[in-house]
C-alpha atoms as an extended CHARMM CRD file, in Angstrom:
* protein
*
       141  EXT
         1         1  MET       CA             21.5750000000      -18.1340000000       25.9350000000  PROA      1               0.0000000000
         2         2  THR       CA             19.4970000000      -16.1650000000       23.4400000000  PROA      2               0.0000000000
         3         3  ASP       CA             15.7510000000      -16.5390000000       23.3920000000  PROA      3               0.0000000000
         4         4  VAL       CA             14.3480000000      -17.5070000000       19.9850000000  PROA      4               0.0000000000
         5         5  ARG       CA             10.9920000000      -15.8320000000       19.3990000000  PROA      5               0.0000000000
         6         6  ILE       CA              9.0320000000      -16.7680000000       16.3080000000  PROA      6               0.0000000000
         7         7  GLN       CA              6.3090000000      -14.3390000000       15.2430000000  PROA      7               0.0000000000
         8         8  ASN       CA              3.8410000000      -14.1280000000       12.3710000000  PROA      8               0.0000000000
         9         9  TYR       CA              4.2220000000      -11.1770000000        9.9980000000  PROA      9               0.0000000000
        10        10  GLU       CA              2.4940000000       -9.7400000000        6.9860000000  PROA      10              0.0000000000
        11        11  ALA       CA              4.3500000000       -7.9370000000        4.2360000000  PROA      11              0.0000000000
        12        12  LEU       CA              2.8280000000       -5.6920000000        1.6050000000  PROA      12              0.0000000000
        13        13  ILE       CA              5.3290000000       -5.3740000000       -1.2310000000  PROA      13              0.0000000000
        14        14  LEU       CA              4.9680000000       -2.8330000000       -4.0210000000  PROA      14              0.0000000000
        15        15  PHE       CA              6.4460000000       -3.6540000000       -7.4150000000  PROA      15              0.0000000000
        16        16  PRO       CA              6.4230000000       -1.4810000000      -10.5620000000  PROA      16              0.0000000000
        17        17  GLN       CA              3.4770000000       -2.1070000000      -12.8750000000  PROA      17              0.0000000000
        18        18  SER       CA              5.8460000000       -3.7820000000      -15.3410000000  PROA      18              0.0000000000
        19        19  ALA       CA              6.2330000000       -6.6140000000      -12.8060000000  PROA      19              0.0000000000
        20        20  SER       CA              2.6340000000       -7.6610000000      -13.4110000000  PROA      20              0.0000000000
        21        21  ALA       CA              3.6350000000       -8.8640000000      -16.8770000000  PROA      21              0.0000000000
        22        22  ASP       CA              6.0630000000      -11.2530000000      -15.1740000000  PROA      22              0.0000000000
        23        23  LEU       CA              4.0710000000      -12.0460000000      -12.0540000000  PROA      23              0.0000000000
        24        24  GLU       CA              5.8190000000      -15.3700000000      -11.5450000000  PROA      24              0.0000000000
        25        25  ASN       CA              9.2530000000      -13.7330000000      -11.1500000000  PROA      25              0.0000000000
        26        26  SER       CA              7.8470000000      -11.1740000000       -8.7170000000  PROA      26              0.0000000000
        27        27  LEU       CA              6.4100000000      -13.9530000000       -6.5650000000  PROA      27              0.0000000000
        28        28  GLU       CA              9.6770000000      -15.8710000000       -6.7430000000  PROA      28              0.0000000000
        29        29  HSD       CA             11.6280000000      -12.7720000000       -5.6970000000  PROA      29              0.0000000000
        30        30  VAL       CA              9.5520000000      -12.4190000000       -2.5200000000  PROA      30              0.0000000000
        31        31  LYS       CA              9.9380000000      -16.1330000000       -1.7790000000  PROA      31              0.0000000000
        32        32  GLU       CA             13.6900000000      -15.8690000000       -2.3250000000  PROA      32              0.0000000000
        33        33  VAL       CA             14.1110000000      -12.8920000000        0.0270000000  PROA      33              0.0000000000
        34        34  LEU       CA             12.1920000000      -14.7120000000        2.7640000000  PROA      34              0.0000000000
        35        35  ALA       CA             13.9940000000      -18.0160000000        2.2090000000  PROA      35              0.0000000000
        36        36  ASN       CA             17.3940000000      -16.3070000000        2.3950000000  PROA      36              0.0000000000
        37        37  ARG       CA             16.5270000000      -15.1680000000        5.9450000000  PROA      37              0.0000000000
        38        38  LYS       CA             15.0590000000      -18.5440000000        6.9340000000  PROA      38              0.0000000000
        39        39  ALA       CA             11.4910000000      -17.2550000000        7.1390000000  PROA      39              0.0000000000
        40        40  GLU       CA              8.6600000000      -19.7250000000        6.6580000000  PROA      40              0.0000000000
        41        41  LEU       CA              6.2680000000      -18.4870000000        3.9720000000  PROA      41              0.0000000000
        42        42  LEU       CA              2.6440000000      -19.1440000000        4.9510000000  PROA      42              0.0000000000
        43        43  SER       CA              0.9830000000      -17.5960000000        1.9050000000  PROA      43              0.0000000000
        44        44  ILE       CA              1.5360000000      -15.0950000000       -0.8510000000  PROA      44              0.0000000000
        45        45  ALA       CA             -1.0360000000      -13.5640000000       -3.1650000000  PROA      45              0.0000000000
        46        46  LYS       CA             -1.5150000000      -10.7210000000       -5.5780000000  PROA      46              0.0000000000
        47        47  TRP       CA             -3.3770000000       -8.0310000000       -3.6860000000  PROA      47              0.0000000000
        48        48  ASP       CA             -4.0390000000       -5.4050000000       -6.3460000000  PROA      48              0.0000000000
        49        49  GLU       CA             -2.7650000000       -3.3600000000       -9.2710000000  PROA      49              0.0000000000
        50        50  ARG       CA             -3.5680000000        0.3090000000       -8.8650000000  PROA      50              0.0000000000
        51        51  ARG       CA             -2.5810000000        3.8940000000       -9.4690000000  PROA      51              0.0000000000
        52        52  LEU       CA             -0.0860000000        5.2630000000       -6.9510000000  PROA      52              0.0000000000
        53        53  ALA       CA             -0.8070000000        8.4370000000       -4.9850000000  PROA      53              0.0000000000
        54        54  TYR       CA              2.4900000000        9.8610000000       -6.2580000000  PROA      54              0.0000000000
        55        55  ASP       CA              5.2250000000        8.7850000000       -8.6640000000  PROA      55              0.0000000000
        56        56  ILE       CA              7.8150000000        6.4250000000       -7.2280000000  PROA      56              0.0000000000
        57        57  HSD       CA             10.9320000000        6.1970000000       -9.3890000000  PROA      57              0.0000000000
        58        58  GLY       CA              8.8610000000        7.3010000000      -12.3820000000  PROA      58              0.0000000000
        59        59  ASN       CA              6.1250000000        4.7130000000      -11.8290000000  PROA      59              0.0000000000
        60        60  LYS       CA              2.5260000000        5.9150000000      -11.7890000000  PROA      60              0.0000000000
        61        61  ARG       CA              1.0030000000        2.4600000000      -11.1850000000  PROA      61              0.0000000000
        62        62  GLY       CA              2.0840000000       -0.4840000000       -9.1070000000  PROA      62              0.0000000000
        63        63  LEU       CA              1.5130000000       -4.1420000000       -8.3300000000  PROA      63              0.0000000000
        64        64  TYR       CA              0.9390000000       -5.0690000000       -4.6880000000  PROA      64              0.0000000000
        65        65  LEU       CA              1.7440000000       -8.5200000000       -3.3260000000  PROA      65              0.0000000000
        66        66  LEU       CA              0.6260000000       -9.5820000000        0.1430000000  PROA      66              0.0000000000
        67        67  ALA       CA              2.7200000000      -12.1980000000        1.9200000000  PROA      67              0.0000000000
        68        68  TYR       CA              2.2850000000      -13.8270000000        5.3030000000  PROA      68              0.0000000000
        69        69  PHE       CA              5.2940000000      -15.4560000000        6.8920000000  PROA      69              0.0000000000
        70        70  ARG       CA              6.7180000000      -16.7210000000       10.1630000000  PROA      70              0.0000000000
        71        71  SER       CA             10.1840000000      -15.6520000000       11.2310000000  PROA      71              0.0000000000
        72        72  ASP       CA             12.5220000000      -15.2550000000       14.1540000000  PROA      72              0.0000000000
        73        73  THR       CA             12.2380000000      -11.6860000000       15.4190000000  PROA      73              0.0000000000
        74        74  ARG       CA             16.0100000000      -11.2460000000       15.0880000000  PROA      74              0.0000000000
        75        75  ASN       CA             15.7700000000      -11.7330000000       11.3010000000  PROA      75              0.0000000000
        76        76  LEU       CA             13.0350000000       -9.1670000000       10.7200000000  PROA      76              0.0000000000
        77        77  GLY       CA             15.4060000000       -6.2140000000       10.3090000000  PROA      77              0.0000000000
        78        78  GLN       CA             17.3630000000       -8.0770000000        7.6480000000  PROA      78              0.0000000000
        79        79  ILE       CA             14.1800000000       -9.0610000000        5.7920000000  PROA      79              0.0000000000
        80        80  GLU       CA             13.0140000000       -5.4300000000        5.7230000000  PROA      80              0.0000000000
        81        81  ARG       CA             16.4860000000       -4.3380000000        4.6240000000  PROA      81              0.0000000000
        82        82  ASP       CA             16.5520000000       -6.9010000000        1.8010000000  PROA      82              0.0000000000
        83        83  PHE       CA             13.2140000000       -5.6270000000        0.4710000000  PROA      83              0.0000000000
        84        84  THR       CA             14.3540000000       -2.0010000000        0.7730000000  PROA      84              0.0000000000
        85        85  LEU       CA             17.6310000000       -2.6150000000       -1.0520000000  PROA      85              0.0000000000
        86        86  SER       CA             16.0810000000       -4.7360000000       -3.7850000000  PROA      86              0.0000000000
        87        87  GLU       CA             16.0890000000       -2.9580000000       -7.1370000000  PROA      87              0.0000000000
        88        88  ARG       CA             12.8960000000       -4.7830000000       -8.1320000000  PROA      88              0.0000000000
        89        89  VAL       CA             10.8260000000       -3.5510000000       -5.1620000000  PROA      89              0.0000000000
        90        90  LEU       CA              9.5350000000        0.0230000000       -4.9360000000  PROA      90              0.0000000000
        91        91  ARG       CA              8.3310000000       -0.1500000000       -1.3240000000  PROA      91              0.0000000000
        92        92  ALA       CA              7.6890000000       -2.7700000000        1.3480000000  PROA      92              0.0000000000
        93        93  LEU       CA              5.8680000000       -2.6590000000        4.6460000000  PROA      93              0.0000000000
        94        94  VAL       CA              6.2590000000       -5.4660000000        7.1720000000  PROA      94              0.0000000000
        95        95  THR       CA              4.0780000000       -5.6260000000       10.2880000000  PROA      95              0.0000000000
        96        96  ARG       CA              3.2190000000       -8.2320000000       12.8910000000  PROA      96              0.0000000000
        97        97  ALA       CA              0.1130000000      -10.2330000000       12.1180000000  PROA      97              0.0000000000
        98        98  ASP       CA             -1.1210000000      -10.9720000000       15.6310000000  PROA      98              0.0000000000
        99        99  HSD       CA             -4.6530000000       -9.9680000000       14.6790000000  PROA      99              0.0000000000
       100       100  LEU       CA             -5.0510000000      -12.8830000000       12.2260000000  PROA      100             0.0000000000
       101       101  THR       CA             -5.3910000000      -16.5880000000       12.7890000000  PROA      101             0.0000000000
       102       102  GLU       CA             -3.1480000000      -18.9590000000       10.9110000000  PROA      102             0.0000000000
       103       103  GLU       CA             -6.1470000000      -20.1020000000        8.8680000000  PROA      103             0.0000000000
       104       104  GLN       CA             -6.8080000000      -16.5280000000        7.7590000000  PROA      104             0.0000000000
       105       105  MET       CA             -3.1560000000      -16.0800000000        6.8010000000  PROA      105             0.0000000000
       106       106  LYS       CA             -3.1780000000      -19.2610000000        4.7450000000  PROA      106             0.0000000000
       107       107  ASN       CA             -5.9060000000      -17.9110000000        2.4870000000  PROA      107             0.0000000000
       108       108  ALA       CA             -5.9780000000      -20.7270000000       -0.0340000000  PROA      108             0.0000000000
       109       109  GLU       CA             -8.5100000000      -18.9840000000       -2.2730000000  PROA      109             0.0000000000
       110       110  ALA       CA             -6.3380000000      -15.8910000000       -2.8080000000  PROA      110             0.0000000000
       111       111  MET       CA             -3.2570000000      -18.0310000000       -3.4070000000  PROA      111             0.0000000000
       112       112  GLN       CA             -5.1510000000      -20.1220000000       -5.9500000000  PROA      112             0.0000000000
       113       113  ARG       CA             -6.3380000000      -17.0090000000       -7.8170000000  PROA      113             0.0000000000
       114       114  THR       CA             -2.7440000000      -15.7390000000       -7.9310000000  PROA      114             0.0000000000
       115       115  GLN       CA             -1.4510000000      -19.0940000000       -9.1910000000  PROA      115             0.0000000000
       116       116  ASP       CA             -4.1810000000      -19.1990000000      -11.8410000000  PROA      116             0.0000000000
       117       117  GLU       CA             -3.3350000000      -15.6760000000      -13.0030000000  PROA      117             0.0000000000
       118       118  THR       CA              0.3640000000      -16.5240000000      -13.1020000000  PROA      118             0.0000000000
       119       119  ARG       CA             -0.3640000000      -19.6170000000      -15.1770000000  PROA      119             0.0000000000
       120       120  LEU       CA             -2.5910000000      -17.6480000000      -17.5720000000  PROA      120             0.0000000000
       121       121  ARG       CA              0.0100000000      -14.9320000000      -18.0570000000  PROA      121             0.0000000000
       122       122  ARG       CA              2.7070000000      -17.5170000000      -18.6890000000  PROA      122             0.0000000000
       123       123  ASP       CA              0.6020000000      -19.5390000000      -21.1500000000  PROA      123             0.0000000000
       124       124  THR       CA             -0.8380000000      -16.5830000000      -23.0780000000  PROA      124             0.0000000000
       125       125  PRO       CA              1.2510000000      -15.5790000000      -26.1060000000  PROA      125             0.0000000000
       126       126  ALA       CA              2.8220000000      -12.1290000000      -25.8130000000  PROA      126             0.0000000000
       127       127  ALA       CA              1.1730000000      -10.9350000000      -29.0260000000  PROA      127             0.0000000000
       128       128  ALA       CA             -2.2970000000      -11.6040000000      -27.6380000000  PROA      128             0.0000000000
       129       129  THR       CA             -1.6310000000       -9.6010000000      -24.4690000000  PROA      129             0.0000000000
       130       130  ALA       CA             -0.0480000000       -6.6010000000      -26.1830000000  PROA      130             0.0000000000
       131       131  PRO       CA             -2.4670000000       -3.6440000000      -26.0810000000  PROA      131             0.0000000000
       132       132  ASP       CA             -1.4300000000       -2.4280000000      -29.5530000000  PROA      132             0.0000000000
       133       133  ALA       CA             -1.9100000000       -5.7930000000      -31.2340000000  PROA      133             0.0000000000
       134       134  PRO       CA             -4.8160000000       -5.7390000000      -33.7090000000  PROA      134             0.0000000000
       135       135  THR       CA             -7.2910000000       -8.5190000000      -33.1090000000  PROA      135             0.0000000000
       136       136  GLU       CA             -8.4010000000       -8.7970000000      -36.7270000000  PROA      136             0.0000000000
       137       137  GLU       CA             -7.9040000000       -7.1470000000      -40.0910000000  PROA      137             0.0000000000
       138       138  PRO       CA             -9.9070000000       -3.9520000000      -40.5860000000  PROA      138             0.0000000000
       139       139  ALA       CA            -12.6720000000       -4.2950000000      -43.1710000000  PROA      139             0.0000000000
       140       140  GLU       CA            -12.2580000000       -2.2900000000      -46.3780000000  PROA      140             0.0000000000
       141       141  VAL       CA            -15.0200000000        0.1760000000      -47.0980000000  PROA      141             0.0000000000
């Protein structure tokens, strides 16, 4: 009989910067990958948006999402493979999270900030978030 071992893991997933405009879909993609492999998601939050050390598939900047999950050790290889083969994900790193308590992994504050940002991006009209959009008419001189 096989021994089922459940471990806690953390995953740092790198998306292209364009994914930050549709943060909700990026979060859903991570949830979907984990759910497909029967992993229990403990928390997921936006970690940062920053410049990459080198171009990855033509991307100079990226969006990092940090997810904590619980999974059977036998499924870990498939989870890593799913992230690697995903066309939406640039890179993913999955490690064991033995150094954290479950309370630290379920960081409610970071999850709430991510949910608030997702809600703001969804509710804000596209014209207001476009960098080229003029905010008001220029005054005639």
